[in-house]
Every structure is written in structure tokens, then in C-alpha cells.
C-alpha positions as CSV (number, residue, x, y, z in Angstrom):
1,X,54.1,86.6,91.7
2,X,50.7,84.7,90.9
3,X,49.4,87.8,88.5
4,X,46.2,85.7,87.8
5,X,45.2,85.6,91.6
6,X,46.5,89.5,91.9
7,X,44.0,90.6,89.1
8,X,41.2,88.2,90.6
9,X,41.8,89.8,94.0
10,X,41.1,93.4,92.5
11,X,38.4,92.4,90.3
12,X,36.7,91.0,93.6
13,X,37.6,93.6,95.7
14,X,36.2,96.2,93.1
15,X,32.9,94.5,92.9
16,X,32.3,94.1,96.5
17,X,33.9,97.5,97.9
18,X,33.6,100.0,94.9
19,X,30.7,99.1,92.8
20,X,32.2,98.8,90.3
21,X,30.1,96.8,87.7
22,X,30.5,93.7,85.1
23,X,31.6,93.6,82.1
24,X,35.3,94.7,83.7
25,X,38.9,94.9,81.7
26,X,42.4,94.9,83.0
27,X,45.9,95.3,82.5
28,X,48.2,93.8,84.6
29,X,52.1,95.6,83.8
30,X,54.9,94.2,86.4
31,X,58.1,95.8,86.6
32,X,59.9,94.0,84.3
33,X,58.0,94.5,81.6
34,X,55.2,91.5,82.1
35,X,51.9,92.2,80.8
36,X,48.2,90.3,80.8
37,X,45.0,91.5,79.5
38,X,42.1,89.9,81.1
39,X,38.2,90.6,80.7
40,X,35.8,89.4,83.4
41,X,31.8,89.1,83.4
42,X,29.0,87.2,85.3
43,X,29.2,83.7,85.3
44,X,26.8,81.5,83.5
45,X,23.1,81.2,85.2
46,X,23.7,77.9,87.5
47,X,27.7,78.8,88.2
48,X,28.8,78.9,92.0
49,X,28.3,82.0,94.6
50,X,30.6,84.4,93.8
51,X,31.9,82.6,90.7
52,X,33.6,85.3,87.9
53,X,34.2,84.3,84.2
54,X,37.6,85.5,83.5
55,X,39.6,85.5,79.9
56,X,42.6,86.2,78.9
57,X,42.6,88.4,75.6
58,X,46.3,88.4,75.5
59,X,50.0,89.2,77.2
60,X,54.0,89.0,77.1
61,X,55.1,87.0,80.5
62,X,58.8,86.6,80.3
63,X,60.2,83.0,82.4
64,X,60.8,84.9,85.9
65,X,56.9,85.8,85.6
66,X,55.8,89.3,87.0
67,X,58.2,90.9,89.0
68,X,56.9,93.3,92.0
69,X,55.9,96.4,92.1
70,X,52.6,95.1,90.1
71,X,50.1,97.7,89.0
72,X,46.5,96.5,87.7
73,X,44.1,99.3,86.0
74,X,40.6,98.2,86.2
75,X,37.7,99.4,84.0
76,X,34.3,98.7,84.6
77,X,30.8,99.0,82.3
78,X,30.0,102.3,83.3
79,X,33.5,103.4,82.0
80,X,35.1,104.5,85.8
81,X,38.5,103.8,86.3
82,X,41.4,102.9,89.2
83,X,44.5,101.4,89.6
84,X,45.9,99.4,92.6
85,X,49.1,98.3,92.9
86,X,51.1,94.9,95.1
87,X,54.5,95.3,96.3
88,X,54.4,91.8,97.3
89,X,52.3,89.9,99.2
90,X,49.2,91.4,101.3
91,X,46.2,93.6,100.2
92,X,46.5,95.7,97.1
93,X,47.0,99.4,97.8
94,X,44.4,101.5,95.9
95,X,46.2,104.2,94.3
96,X,43.5,106.5,93.7
97,X,43.0,106.9,97.5
98,X,46.5,107.9,98.2
99,X,47.7,111.5,99.3
100,X,49.2,113.5,96.5
101,X,52.2,114.9,97.0
């Protein structure tokens, strides 16, 4: 799985539909123990519309990459946090919107 694409999709969705605010931090964890920690900030002035500045903080990605399911925790400037899960292709499943039990 292309984890960078998955994480960016979660960040864009959080900004567009959940009113999350930059800067944001993410932690992506694959079923095989692969991890990637990233930070996201507004782009520099003059950047293309919809741009986001992304910095990889650290990670440990085995040769086989990230195996599904991949969980992505996101926190924003206000201190909110949530988790999205990818089971494969398709949209993320936001775990805070799932019924308990």
C-alpha cells in the first residue's frame, strides 16, 4: 500500500470535512508493524491551491511496505485526535463514527 497517499487522503478529508486545523501530526501503523510519523502544515505563500507541506518525522518501513489494515491516527492544532483505518483500496473508515459493540 502507498502509505503516503493514504495519510494524505486522511489529512485532506480531516481538513475538508471534519474542520481539523493545521498543523497536524499523523502516525500510520500497518498490520506488519510498519510505522510512519509525519507532520503537515499550510504550504508557503504562493503555493498551488490545495497544497499541503508534509514532513516525514521518522518511521520504520520493512521491505514489503505497509500491510493492510493500516491505521492512521491524526491530531490537529486544537488537540483533537481520531483514527482512520484502510483495509485495502477505497475510502478510510473513521473509527470514531463506528457504532460500539
